[in-house]
N, C-alpha and C positions, 0 to 999 in steps of 0.2 A: 527300715528297709530290709533288715535281716528277718524280721518277723514275717513279712510278706513272702519271702523265699521259703520259710518254713511251712507256711500255710499252703503254698503251691505244691511243695513236696508231699505234704500230708494228703491233699486231695488226689494227687497223682497216684499215691500208694493205695488209697482206698478204691480208686477207679480200677486199678489193676486187680485187686482182690475181688471186687465185684464182677469184673469181666471173667476171671478164671472160674469163680464159683458158678456164674451163669453158664459158662461153656460146659462145666461138669454136669450141671443139672440137665442141660440140653442133650448131652451125650447119653446120660443114663435114661432120659425120657425116650430118646429115639431107639434105644436098644430094648425097650419094654413096650411093645405096641399091642400085646394081647389084651383081650377084653376081660375086665374084672367086675365083680359085684362090690358096690360101695354102700354101706349103711351109714346115713348121716341124719341124726335127729329123727329117727323112726321113719325115714324115707329110704327105700331101697332103689338104687340106681345101678345100671350096667353101663360102663363106659370104658373106652380104651385106657389102659394104664398110663399112657403118655399124657392124656388129658388130666388125669388125677394128679400126676406128678407136677405138671405145670401149674395147675390151679393151686395146689398146696404150696409150691414155691412162690407163686404170686401173692398168696395170702400172707405167707411168712415175710415177704419183702415189704408189703404194705404195713404190717404190724411193726416190723423193724424200723421203718421210716417214721411212722406216726407216733409210736410210743415215746421216743426221746423228745419229740416236739411237744407232746402233751405234758410230759414231765418237766421240761424246761419252762413251759408256760405256767404251770402250777407253781414251780419254785420261784419264778420271777414275780408272780402275783403275791406270794407270801412275803417276799423280800420288800415289796413296795408297801406292805401293810394293808392289804385288801381285807384282812380279817377284822373288820369293824365290829365293835361290840354294841350294836344298836338293836 
């Protein structure tokens, strides 16, 4: 029972941090609406800085969410002995 309470507190804490960081990104993005030139993989784009900031934050969020899942999956696979020597 105590473990369930700890898990709920941890999720709540992470939610608060994610909410505060999201609000900060949104505030910074809204204050930077001028158009900028962006060079990505030999492609030149002109876009509002707010879009560039939000896209970068979104990509960072996706990587931050997916990377631990992939790592956990890889670790669990090795623990189960998926490395057959055939």
